[in-house]
C-alpha positions as CSV (number, residue, x, y, z in Angstrom):
1,M,90.2,96.5,113.3
2,E,90.1,93.8,110.7
3,A,91.0,93.6,106.7
4,V,90.2,92.2,103.7
5,E,93.5,90.5,101.4
6,M,93.5,89.4,97.8
7,T,97.0,88.4,96.2
8,S,98.7,86.9,93.2
9,V,100.8,83.8,93.8
10,S,102.6,81.3,91.6
11,L,103.8,77.9,93.0
12,K,106.1,75.4,90.9
13,R,105.2,71.7,89.8
14,P,107.8,70.4,92.0
15,H,110.0,67.8,91.3
16,S,111.0,65.6,93.8
17,E,109.7,65.9,97.5
18,D,112.2,68.5,98.7
19,D,110.9,70.8,96.4
20,V,108.1,71.2,98.0
21,A,109.3,72.3,101.3
22,T,111.9,74.3,99.3
23,N,109.1,75.8,97.4
24,V,107.3,76.8,100.3
25,D,110.1,78.1,101.7
26,E,110.9,80.2,99.2
27,I,107.7,81.6,99.6
28,K,108.2,82.6,102.9
29,R,111.2,83.9,102.7
30,Q,110.5,86.1,99.7
31,K,107.2,87.4,101.6
32,I,109.5,88.6,104.9
33,S,112.4,90.2,103.0
34,E,109.6,92.2,100.8
35,E,109.1,95.6,102.6
36,S,105.5,96.2,102.1
37,S,103.2,98.7,102.2
38,K,100.3,97.5,102.9
39,I,98.3,97.7,106.2
40,G,95.1,94.9,107.0
41,H,93.2,94.6,103.3
42,N,91.8,93.0,100.3
43,F,94.8,92.6,98.5
44,E,95.4,90.0,95.1
45,Q,98.8,87.8,94.7
46,S,99.5,85.7,92.6
47,I,101.0,82.3,93.3
48,D,102.9,79.5,91.8
49,T,101.6,75.9,93.2
50,V,103.6,73.5,95.5
51,P,102.3,70.0,95.7
52,E,102.0,68.5,99.6
53,Q,99.9,65.7,101.2
54,P,96.7,66.3,102.2
55,A,95.5,68.0,105.7
56,K,92.6,68.4,107.6
57,P,89.4,70.1,105.4
58,L,88.8,73.1,107.2
59,V,90.3,76.2,108.7
60,E,89.2,78.0,111.2
61,D,88.5,82.2,111.3
62,K,90.5,84.0,113.1
63,K,90.3,87.7,114.4
64,E,93.4,89.7,113.8
65,D,94.5,92.6,115.5
66,I,93.7,96.4,114.5
67,I,96.4,97.0,112.0
68,L,98.6,94.2,110.4
69,N,102.0,93.7,110.8
70,E,102.9,94.1,107.2
71,E,106.6,93.7,107.6
72,G,106.6,90.1,107.9
73,E,107.1,88.9,111.8
74,E,106.9,85.5,110.6
75,E,109.4,83.2,109.0
76,D,110.4,79.4,108.2
77,D,109.7,79.1,112.3
78,E,106.7,80.8,111.9
79,L,106.9,82.8,115.3
80,E,103.9,83.5,116.9
81,E,102.8,86.7,118.0
82,S,101.9,87.2,121.6
83,D,99.2,89.3,121.4
84,E,95.6,87.7,122.2
85,D,92.2,88.9,120.7
86,G,89.5,89.8,123.6
87,D,86.8,92.5,124.4
88,P,87.6,96.1,123.1
89,E,88.2,96.9,127.1
90,S,91.0,94.5,127.4
91,F,92.8,95.0,124.0
92,A,92.6,98.9,124.6
93,D,93.7,98.7,128.5
94,M,96.3,96.7,126.6
95,M,97.1,99.8,124.3
96,K,97.3,101.9,126.9
97,H,100.9,101.2,127.3
98,G,101.6,101.4,123.1
99,L,103.1,103.3,121.1
100,T,102.1,106.9,119.3
101,E,102.7,108.4,116.3
102,L,104.8,110.9,118.5
103,D,106.7,107.9,120.1
104,V,108.3,107.3,116.7
105,G,108.8,110.5,115.3
106,I,105.5,110.9,112.9
107,T,105.0,114.8,113.7
108,K,104.3,116.7,110.9
109,F,101.7,117.1,108.3
110,V,101.9,118.9,104.9
111,S,98.6,120.0,104.0
112,A,96.8,123.4,105.6
113,H,93.1,122.3,105.8
114,K,91.6,121.7,109.3
115,G,91.8,117.8,110.4
116,F,88.5,115.2,111.6
117,S,87.9,112.1,112.9
118,G,87.2,109.0,111.2
119,I,87.2,105.1,112.2
120,L,89.8,103.0,110.1
121,K,88.6,99.3,109.3
122,E,85.7,99.1,111.6
123,R,84.7,96.4,109.3
124,Y,87.4,94.0,107.6
125,S,86.4,94.9,104.4
126,D,86.5,98.4,105.1
127,F,90.2,98.0,103.7
128,V,90.5,96.6,100.3
129,V,93.9,96.6,98.4
130,H,94.4,95.2,94.8
131,E,97.9,94.5,93.9
132,I,99.5,96.4,90.5
133,G,101.2,93.8,88.5
134,K,105.0,95.4,86.6
135,D,103.1,95.9,83.7
136,G,100.7,98.2,85.4
137,R,97.8,96.2,85.5
138,T,95.4,95.8,88.6
139,S,94.8,92.5,90.0
140,H,91.3,91.2,90.8
141,L,89.3,88.0,91.7
142,D,86.9,87.8,89.0
143,D,87.4,84.6,87.6
144,F,87.0,80.9,89.0
145,S,87.2,78.7,86.2
146,V,89.6,76.6,85.4
147,P,92.2,76.4,82.7
148,V,91.3,73.2,80.4
149,D,93.9,71.0,78.2
150,D,93.3,67.5,76.9
151,E,95.1,66.2,79.6
152,E,93.3,67.4,82.6
153,P,91.5,64.5,84.7
154,S,87.4,64.9,85.3
155,E,86.3,66.5,89.0
156,E,85.8,62.9,90.1
157,I,89.0,62.1,90.7
158,F,88.5,63.7,94.0
159,T,85.5,62.1,95.1
160,V,85.9,58.4,93.8
161,L,88.6,57.3,96.3
162,S,87.3,56.5,99.6
163,N,89.1,58.3,102.6
164,E,90.3,54.8,103.9
165,D,91.6,54.4,100.4
166,K,93.4,57.5,100.6
167,Q,95.2,57.1,104.0
168,H,96.3,53.5,102.6
169,L,97.8,55.3,99.7
170,E,99.6,57.8,101.4
171,E,101.3,55.7,103.7
172,L,102.8,53.5,100.3
173,Q,103.4,56.7,98.9
174,L,105.5,58.2,101.1
175,F,106.8,54.7,102.2
176,K,105.2,54.7,106.3
177,N,104.8,51.0,106.2
178,K,106.0,47.7,105.1
179,E,103.1,47.3,102.3
180,T,104.5,47.6,98.8
181,S,101.1,47.8,97.5
182,V,97.4,49.1,97.9
183,A,94.2,47.0,95.7
184,I,91.4,49.3,95.4
185,E,88.2,46.9,94.4
186,V,86.2,48.3,91.4
187,I,82.9,48.6,92.7
188,E,81.4,49.4,89.5
189,D,83.1,47.8,87.3
190,T,83.0,49.6,84.3
191,K,85.8,50.9,81.9
192,E,85.1,54.3,82.6
193,K,85.2,53.8,86.4
194,R,88.7,52.1,86.0
195,T,90.0,54.8,84.0
196,I,88.8,57.3,87.1
197,I,90.4,55.5,89.7
198,H,93.7,55.2,87.7
199,Q,93.8,59.0,87.4
200,A,93.1,59.7,90.9
201,V,95.4,57.7,92.3
202,K,98.2,58.8,89.8
203,S,97.0,62.8,90.1
204,L,96.8,62.7,93.9
205,F,99.8,60.3,94.6
206,P,103.1,61.3,92.4
207,G,105.2,58.8,92.1
208,L,102.8,55.5,92.2
209,E,102.0,53.2,89.3
210,T,98.5,51.6,88.8
211,K,97.5,48.4,86.9
212,T,94.3,46.5,87.2
213,E,94.0,43.0,88.7
214,D,91.2,40.3,88.7
215,R,91.3,38.7,92.0
216,D,88.0,36.1,93.0
217,G,86.3,37.4,89.9
218,K,86.9,40.7,90.9
219,K,88.4,43.6,89.3
220,Y,91.3,45.7,91.3
221,I,92.9,48.5,90.7
222,I,96.7,47.8,92.1
223,A,98.5,51.2,93.6
224,Y,102.1,50.1,93.8
225,H,105.9,52.2,93.3
226,A,107.6,51.4,90.4
227,A,111.1,52.3,90.8
228,G,111.1,52.7,94.8
229,K,112.3,55.7,96.5
230,K,113.2,57.6,93.4
231,A,109.8,57.7,92.0
232,L,109.0,60.3,94.3
233,A,111.8,62.5,93.1
234,N,110.5,62.0,89.6
235,P,106.7,61.7,89.3
236,R,105.5,60.1,86.3
237,K,105.1,62.8,83.4
238,H,101.8,62.5,82.7
239,S,100.6,64.1,86.1
240,W,101.7,67.3,84.4
241,P,101.0,68.0,80.4
242,K,103.4,69.0,78.4
243,S,101.4,71.5,76.9
244,R,101.3,73.3,80.1
245,G,103.8,75.7,81.8
246,S,105.5,74.9,84.8
247,Y,103.9,77.4,87.5
248,C,100.2,77.8,88.3
249,H,99.3,81.5,88.7
250,F,96.3,82.5,90.8
251,V,95.0,85.3,92.6
252,L,94.6,84.7,96.4
253,Y,91.7,86.3,98.2
254,K,92.3,86.6,101.7
255,E,89.2,88.1,104.4
256,N,91.3,88.4,107.7
257,K,94.2,86.6,107.0
258,D,97.7,87.4,106.7
259,T,99.5,86.2,103.6
260,M,101.7,83.9,105.7
261,D,99.0,82.0,107.3
262,A,97.6,81.5,103.9
263,I,100.3,80.2,102.7
264,N,100.9,77.8,105.4
265,V,97.4,76.4,105.0
266,L,97.7,75.7,101.2
267,S,100.9,74.2,101.5
268,K,99.1,71.2,103.6
269,F,96.8,71.2,100.4
270,L,98.0,71.8,97.1
271,R,98.4,68.7,94.7
272,I,99.2,71.2,91.9
273,T,96.7,71.6,89.5
274,A,94.5,74.3,88.9
275,Q,91.8,72.1,89.4
276,R,92.9,70.5,92.6
277,L,93.4,74.6,93.7
278,A,89.7,75.3,92.8
279,H,88.8,72.5,94.6
280,L,89.7,74.2,98.0
281,N,87.2,76.9,97.8
282,K,84.7,74.3,98.8
283,C,86.4,73.9,102.0
284,L,88.7,77.0,102.6
285,M,87.2,79.6,105.2
286,N,88.1,83.0,104.7
287,F,90.1,82.9,101.1
288,K,89.3,81.9,97.6
289,L,91.2,81.2,94.8
290,G,90.9,81.7,91.3
291,N,92.3,83.6,88.2
292,F,94.1,80.5,87.5
293,S,96.7,80.1,84.5
294,Y,99.6,77.9,83.4
295,K,102.8,79.8,82.9
296,K,106.6,79.4,82.4
297,H,108.0,81.4,84.6
298,P,107.1,82.2,88.2
299,L,106.5,85.4,90.0
300,K,109.7,87.1,91.8
301,L,110.1,89.4,94.4
302,G,109.6,92.9,93.4
303,E,107.7,92.2,90.1
304,L,105.0,94.4,91.7
305,Q,104.5,98.7,90.8
306,G,102.7,99.7,93.9
307,N,99.1,99.0,95.8
308,H,95.7,100.0,94.8
309,F,93.6,100.9,98.0
310,T,89.5,101.0,99.0
311,V,89.4,102.5,102.0
312,V,86.4,103.3,104.1
313,L,86.8,105.6,107.2
314,R,83.2,105.5,109.1
315,N,81.6,108.5,111.2
316,I,83.9,111.1,110.2
317,T,82.9,114.3,111.6
318,G,84.4,116.8,109.3
319,T,82.2,119.1,107.0
320,D,82.1,118.4,103.5
321,D,84.5,121.5,102.6
322,Q,86.5,120.1,104.8
323,V,86.5,116.6,103.4
324,Q,86.8,118.0,100.0
325,Q,90.1,120.3,101.0
326,A,92.1,117.2,102.8
327,M,91.6,115.1,99.6
328,H,92.6,117.5,97.0
329,S,95.7,118.0,99.0
330,L,96.3,114.4,99.3
331,R,96.1,114.4,95.4
332,E,98.1,117.4,94.8
333,I,100.8,117.4,97.5
334,G,100.2,114.1,98.8
335,F,101.9,112.8,102.6
336,I,105.3,112.9,104.4
337,N,106.4,109.2,103.8
338,Y,106.6,107.8,107.0
339,Y,107.3,104.3,107.9
340,G,104.0,103.2,109.5
341,M,103.3,102.7,113.3
342,Q,103.1,99.0,112.5
343,R,107.0,98.9,111.5
344,F,107.5,99.5,115.0
345,G,105.4,96.8,116.9
346,T,102.3,96.6,119.1
347,T,103.7,95.6,122.6
348,A,105.2,98.2,125.2
349,V,108.8,98.0,124.2
350,P,109.1,99.4,120.7
351,T,111.5,97.0,118.3
352,Y,113.5,99.8,117.6
353,Q,115.1,99.6,120.9
354,V,115.8,96.2,120.7
355,G,117.7,97.5,117.2
356,R,119.4,100.1,118.7
357,A,120.4,97.8,121.4
358,I,122.2,95.0,118.8
359,L,123.7,97.8,116.6
360,Q,125.1,99.0,120.4
361,N,126.5,95.5,120.8
362,N,125.1,95.7,124.0
363,W,123.5,92.2,124.3
364,N,122.5,92.2,127.7
365,E,119.8,94.7,126.7
366,V,118.5,92.8,124.0
367,M,118.1,90.1,125.7
368,D,116.6,91.8,128.8
369,L,113.9,94.2,126.3
370,I,112.8,90.5,124.9
371,L,112.6,88.7,128.3
372,K,111.7,91.1,131.2
373,P,108.3,91.9,132.3
374,R,106.9,94.5,130.6
375,P,103.3,96.6,131.2
376,G,99.9,95.9,129.5
377,A,97.8,92.8,128.6
378,E,99.5,89.7,127.8
379,K,98.7,85.7,127.4
380,G,98.6,84.4,131.1
381,Y,102.1,82.0,130.1
382,L,103.8,85.1,128.7
383,V,103.7,86.7,132.2
384,K,104.5,83.8,134.1
385,C,107.3,83.1,131.9
386,R,108.5,87.2,132.5
387,E,107.5,86.9,136.0
388,E,110.3,83.4,136.2
389,W,112.9,85.2,134.4
390,A,113.5,88.1,136.1
391,K,113.3,85.8,139.5
392,T,116.0,82.8,137.8
393,K,117.3,84.2,134.5
394,D,117.3,80.3,134.3
395,P,116.1,79.6,130.4
396,A,115.7,76.3,130.8
397,A,113.0,76.6,133.7
398,V,111.6,79.5,131.5
399,L,111.4,77.8,129.0
400,K,109.3,75.1,130.6
401,K,107.0,77.7,131.3
402,L,106.4,78.7,128.2
403,P,103.9,76.4,126.3
404,V,104.1,78.0,123.0
405,K,107.8,78.0,121.6
406,R,107.5,79.6,118.3
407,C,107.5,82.8,119.5
408,V,110.1,85.5,119.8
409,E,111.1,84.5,123.5
410,G,110.8,81.2,123.0
411,Q,113.6,81.3,120.4
412,L,115.8,83.3,122.3
413,L,115.3,81.0,125.5
414,R,115.8,77.9,123.4
415,G,118.8,79.7,122.2
416,L,120.3,81.1,125.8
417,S,119.5,77.5,127.2
418,K,122.0,76.0,124.1
419,Y,124.5,78.6,124.1
420,G,124.1,80.0,127.7
421,L,123.8,83.1,129.1
422,K,127.5,84.0,128.8
423,N,127.0,83.6,124.6
424,I,123.9,86.0,124.0
425,V,125.3,86.6,120.5
426,S,124.8,82.7,119.3
427,A,121.1,82.3,121.4
428,F,120.1,85.3,119.3
429,G,121.4,83.7,116.1
430,I,118.7,81.2,116.8
431,I,116.0,83.1,115.7
432,P,115.4,83.5,111.8
433,R,117.7,85.7,110.6
434,N,114.9,88.2,108.8
435,N,113.4,88.5,112.1
436,R,116.9,89.7,113.8
437,L,117.2,92.0,111.1
438,L,113.3,93.5,111.6
439,Y,114.7,94.9,115.1
440,I,117.9,96.9,113.6
441,H,115.6,97.7,110.2
442,S,113.0,99.1,112.7
443,Y,116.1,101.5,114.3
444,Q,116.8,103.0,111.0
445,S,112.9,103.4,110.4
446,Y,112.6,105.5,113.8
447,V,115.8,107.6,112.9
448,W,114.2,108.1,109.3
449,N,111.3,109.5,110.8
450,N,112.7,111.5,113.4
451,M,115.1,113.2,110.9
452,V,112.3,114.2,108.0
453,S,110.0,115.8,111.0
454,K,113.0,117.7,111.4
455,R,113.7,118.5,107.8
456,I,109.9,119.4,107.2
457,E,110.0,122.0,110.4
458,E,113.2,123.4,109.2
459,Y,112.4,124.5,105.6
460,G,108.8,122.9,104.9
461,L,108.0,121.9,101.4
462,K,110.8,124.0,99.7
463,T,113.7,122.6,98.2
464,V,117.0,124.1,99.2
465,P,120.7,123.3,98.8
466,G,122.3,120.7,100.5
467,D,119.4,118.2,99.9
468,L,119.7,115.3,98.1
469,V,117.5,113.6,95.0
470,L,119.1,110.3,93.4
471,K,120.5,110.5,89.9
472,G,119.9,106.9,88.8
473,A,120.7,104.8,92.0
474,T,123.0,107.4,93.5
475,A,122.6,109.9,96.1
476,V,123.6,113.9,94.5
477,H,123.4,116.8,96.9
478,I,121.3,119.9,95.3
479,E,123.4,122.9,94.9
480,E,122.1,126.5,94.9
481,A,122.6,126.8,91.0
482,D,120.3,123.8,90.5
483,V,117.5,124.4,93.6
484,D,114.6,125.7,90.7
485,N,115.0,122.4,88.7
486,Y,113.9,120.2,91.7
487,S,110.7,120.5,93.6
488,I,109.9,118.6,96.9
489,H,108.8,115.2,95.0
490,D,112.2,114.8,93.9
491,I,113.9,115.0,97.6
492,V,115.0,111.9,99.5
493,M,116.8,111.4,103.0
494,P,118.8,108.6,103.8
495,L,118.4,105.6,106.2
496,P,122.1,105.4,108.5
497,G,124.1,103.1,107.2
498,F,127.7,102.8,106.0
499,D,127.3,103.4,102.3
500,V,125.1,106.5,102.2
501,I,125.7,110.4,102.4
502,Y,123.6,112.8,104.3
503,P,122.3,116.2,103.8
504,K,124.2,119.4,103.7
505,H,122.8,121.5,106.4
506,K,121.3,121.2,109.4
507,I,119.7,118.3,108.8
508,G,122.8,116.1,108.3
509,E,124.2,117.4,111.1
510,A,121.1,116.7,113.3
511,Y,121.2,112.4,112.2
512,K,125.1,112.7,113.5
513,E,123.3,114.2,117.0
514,M,121.0,111.4,116.9
515,L,122.9,109.1,116.2
516,A,125.9,109.9,118.9
517,A,123.1,110.5,121.5
518,D,122.5,106.4,120.6
519,N,126.1,105.7,121.4
520,L,126.7,105.0,117.6
521,D,129.0,106.7,114.9
522,I,127.3,107.8,112.2
523,N,130.9,107.3,110.2
524,N,131.2,103.5,111.4
525,M,127.8,101.8,111.3
526,R,129.5,98.6,110.1
527,H,129.0,95.9,113.0
528,K,130.9,93.1,114.3
529,I,128.8,91.0,113.1
530,R,128.1,91.1,109.6
531,D,124.4,90.2,109.4
532,Y,124.0,93.8,111.7
533,S,126.1,96.0,109.1
534,L,123.7,98.4,107.6
535,S,124.6,99.7,104.4
536,G,121.8,102.1,104.6
537,A,119.1,103.2,101.5
538,Y,117.4,106.5,100.3
539,R,113.5,107.5,100.3
540,K,111.3,109.7,99.1
541,I,110.0,112.3,101.6
542,I,107.1,113.2,100.0
543,I,104.7,110.9,98.2
544,R,101.7,111.9,95.9
545,P,99.9,109.0,95.3
546,Q,98.0,108.2,92.2
547,N,94.5,107.7,91.0
548,V,93.2,109.4,93.7
549,S,89.4,109.3,94.0
550,W,87.1,109.7,96.8
551,E,82.8,110.4,97.8
552,V,80.6,111.3,101.2
553,V,78.3,108.4,101.7
554,A,75.4,108.3,104.4
555,Y,74.5,105.0,106.0
556,D,72.6,103.6,109.4
557,D,73.8,100.6,110.3
558,P,77.2,100.5,110.8
559,R,77.5,97.3,110.4
560,I,76.6,96.6,106.3
561,P,79.5,97.1,104.1
562,L,79.5,99.7,101.6
563,F,80.6,99.2,98.7
564,N,80.9,95.1,97.1
565,T,84.9,93.3,97.3
566,D,85.7,91.2,94.5
567,L,84.0,88.0,96.0
568,D,80.5,90.0,96.6
569,K,80.8,90.7,92.7
570,L,81.9,87.2,91.8
571,E,78.8,85.8,94.1
572,G,76.4,87.8,92.1
573,K,75.7,90.7,95.8
574,P,73.6,93.2,95.0
575,P,75.9,96.8,95.4
576,P,75.1,98.1,98.9
577,I,71.8,100.6,99.1
578,L,72.9,103.8,100.5
579,A,71.3,106.4,102.2
580,T,70.3,109.4,100.9
581,E,70.3,110.8,104.5
582,G,71.7,108.4,107.6
583,K,72.9,109.1,110.8
584,F,76.3,108.6,110.1
585,K,78.6,109.6,107.3
586,A,81.4,107.9,105.9
587,L,84.6,109.1,103.6
588,K,85.1,106.0,101.0
589,M,88.4,106.6,99.4
590,E,90.6,105.0,96.7
591,F,94.1,106.1,95.5
592,S,97.4,104.2,94.4
593,L,101.0,104.2,96.3
594,P,104.4,102.7,95.6
595,P,105.7,100.0,97.4
596,S,107.3,100.2,100.8
597,T,104.7,103.0,101.7
598,Y,102.8,102.9,104.0
599,A,98.7,103.9,103.5
600,T,98.0,104.5,106.9
601,M,100.2,107.9,106.5
602,A,98.1,108.9,103.7
603,I,95.3,108.5,106.0
604,R,96.6,110.6,108.6
605,E,97.6,112.9,106.4
606,V,93.4,113.3,105.3
607,L,92.2,113.3,109.0
608,K,94.6,114.7,110.7
609,M,95.1,112.3,113.6
610,D,97.0,109.9,115.0
611,T,96.8,106.3,113.2
612,S,98.1,104.5,116.3
613,I,96.5,101.3,117.2
614,K,96.3,103.0,120.3
615,N,94.6,105.9,119.2
616,Q,92.5,104.2,117.1
617,T,91.5,101.3,119.7
618,Q,90.3,104.3,122.2
619,L,87.9,105.4,119.0
620,N,86.8,101.9,118.0
621,T,86.3,101.2,122.0
622,I,84.2,104.5,122.3
623,W,82.2,104.0,119.1
624,L,81.3,100.0,120.1
625,R,80.2,101.5,123.7
């Protein structure tokens, strides 16, 4: 399955070359630490812009897997996934060894309607997500115009310099050669032309100064460093007018691209201004930038009220009555707030198993789970890597067989080569911290899913004494006399940790039993290594979506989109013409969710079917045949 995303972003005007890398890294860290509610989408983000060096002009289109991993399995080292694209049969073969919902504790439903089947994200445009800002406004890409100020350079600054001039200027700017200046001949010698060249050099290469010189009867613009290497750290103020705020906010529209992929690409192109960003729309594939504005403040982690989803489920088998019952139930009751399948990885070794081994302090098991041979299709070099590991247990030898070193396996092998097999803790520590924490958070989610299933099985949708509710940020038990004061939508359950309390009924005991079965003590969730100590958290067990609407539409051609995206509207594309009586039926649904909830779990409640990649791949494979 594929996805479209739109996102709002804000990048700051840097004060030094180091600020460029720092600002981009901060975005990466924020993305990874944010527990997202998105799956594959059309999603809008606001971004503050960071200037960087020019890069290659085009980005290749890249297909992604059926459900994007929105838990951020990329960090400063850009860890790569091991999966590969292929035809439906080969991918389906790989997913024979994938996880199902049952494997991660997703077993219950809260609605009474009869389920039906449907295909999720047959086209990337079937799954669209818009961010809802803290002010309650939904982000949209609906404007490509650039804010104008008196000091804004003209569009010509991007074309007036030749590629050769740009290369020489970049080398000068970054002190890559011994030259102290670059001379640019003014072919059409007019004051206007000279002014544009001056602006182009100063705008595109902060830190450089310019002057006009006569040489042999010809006019030249001379670019030079006015203050040596310090000029890089303090570019002239004219490159950023005082009338602007320090941050350029914009909406990022992405089609079938991960947010971090987009950030990494943009960081290679940026030159701060909205005008420069708008220029990228001419050369980048699969994403667009718009709705530019200059602000005095950045966007920060947590400034998100939720996400609004527009989803098309194709080839549905349900009757109109079934669909109406399902959607009414979603709107009135909601769905179980399970952690979705993407929380647990897509390979034959679930991430929660690695997390459990970390919490058990079983480092040989951690190493083995990551590196041992596993069933299912993988890239050839990973198969050879695992086979070599099983045969030799020699990290240096295995690393030689791994051309891609940035994957988790490569990072761990590099650590083992450095620290040895007797110091796996330090070797594992080479993997970026946020990637390591994903494993133990996955285990917490695995426990929570299983426990909420037991809670629903035991007590249904009624509140009972001993349940937990939040008063402010503090969890308290419901007493017998207060049961009628709360509904199922108030009830929370804990992710295991040292700073939470547990329900005072059968489910509290079930937590202890589950952790004990995994050789963990519920009363001692502090780890010898501080990073792996779990404080715990609380999570509502039932979520009721807001702004729910739906319609059933008929169609004949599975290849056509069934509604227009923001980009379609901006480009003036007419709305799709839908058949009154088509061969197939689709359910178009819209709803809003708070952060940290999974849209796939809402869809699961409607269909009453397994939303795992394994199951959805099988449906798509059958459909494609």
